C-alpha positions, 0 to 999 in steps of 0.5 A: 715845402723845403727844409733848411739845406734844401736847394731849388732848381729852375729850368727853362727848356726852350727850342734854342737853349736850356737854362738852369738856376739853383737857389738856396732856401733864401732865394740866393742864386748859387749857380746858373748855366745853359746848354743846348735845346730842350724841347720835346720836338727833338725827343724826350731823351735829347731834351732831358740830356740838355736839362741835366747838362745845364743842371750839372754845370750850374751845380758845379758853379754852386759847389754842389755834386750830384749827391746833392740832387737828392735834396733838390726840388726842381721846377722845369718849364719845357717847350712842347710839353703839350705834344701827344705822349710827352707827359707819359714819356716824362713821367718815366724818367728816372730823375735824381731829384727830390721832386720834379714839377713839369710845366710848359715853358710858356707858363713858366715865362708867364709866372716869372713875368708877373711874379705868379700874379694874374697877367699874360705874356706873348713870347716872341722867340724861336717860336711864338705863343700867348699865355695868360693866367687868370684865377688859376686858369691858364689861357693859351693862344696859338703856339701850335708849333712851326711851321703850322703856327708860331706866326711872328716868331723867329722861325716864321720870319726865317721861313718867309725870307728864305721863300722870298729869296728863292723867288728872287733867285728866279727873278720873280721879285726884286733882289734886295740887299736882304734877299742877296744876303740870305741867298749868299748863305747858300752860295747863291744856289737855290738847290743848296737852299732846298737841300738845307730846308729838307733837314732844317728845324725851327731853330735853323730858320730862326737864325735868319731873323736877326738878319731880317730885323737888321735890314728892316731897320735899315729900310729894306722893303722886303725886310720891312714887310716881313717884320710888319707882318710879324708885328701884326701877328704878335699884336693880334695876340696881345689884343686878344688878351686885352679883349679878355680884360687882362691888362698886365701884359709883357712881351718876352723872348729873344725877339721881344726887344727888336719887335717892340718898336714895330708894334702900334703905339697903343700896344707899346704903351700897355706893355710892362717889363717882365718882373723876371724870366722863365727860370724864375717862374720855374723856381716859383713852381719848385717852391710852390710860392705862387699868388694863386688860390691854388695851382690847380693846373691839373684841372685847369681850363685852357683855350687848347689842350695842354699838358698840366703841371705834374710831379714825378 
């Protein structure tokens, strides 16, 4: 545990951006900042640079220098931490902190949403995943990564609309206002869209999600079908947690507010606003203040293999 003068760093490293928050021993926020993506899918080195960029900006806001990092306990929630080789690569990083605990960004969000208590979340953002915590056991559903998984995510929504826009360009389907706008992003040239797709990442596809949501809310039939399909995928994850007897549920992520009205009335009624964000969950890990018998995440059960919490 920390002593007087110890600072605590919480990191939420996701596919779109990285957020950092520094608190003192009383839980007072001293500085907060963000940077670019921090996910192992862009490479450990790039992810770590984003983490340090956000941390240094938050430290500047807090009036701290790099020399103060040696008294800082860090909890880092990182997207893609379950990828093969990620744990080994992270353990080799020469960090400047007193200690670093790594967990998945989904677990950080779950801890923050329920203040460390048992419960579950579904993340609807660039990617999607379901994460629950019951009796120190992490339950993880889906979230294997775009494009093979992450149904209902911003990236998945973007992929669906680009595919349909290309069909409309061939006159294989009606050119609705939504599809016309998407094609307009590529100067109405299907081959420009194809060239873009050869380099596009999940974050690039996710930029189309707000466009789809806007048109869906305006009644565009293609937009409505895409969003209804996404809402069904998110609802399926929530239903699976309910079937396991988990009744503390929150929907989080950049698309959470936009997606909630598209869920069934029963699911909407069961959702509770998250207590706090993923950064707060990462700070709980840094402080080791969790409402768990033990944070035995080095030996936890999961529904599919994930990297455990580990300290370096």
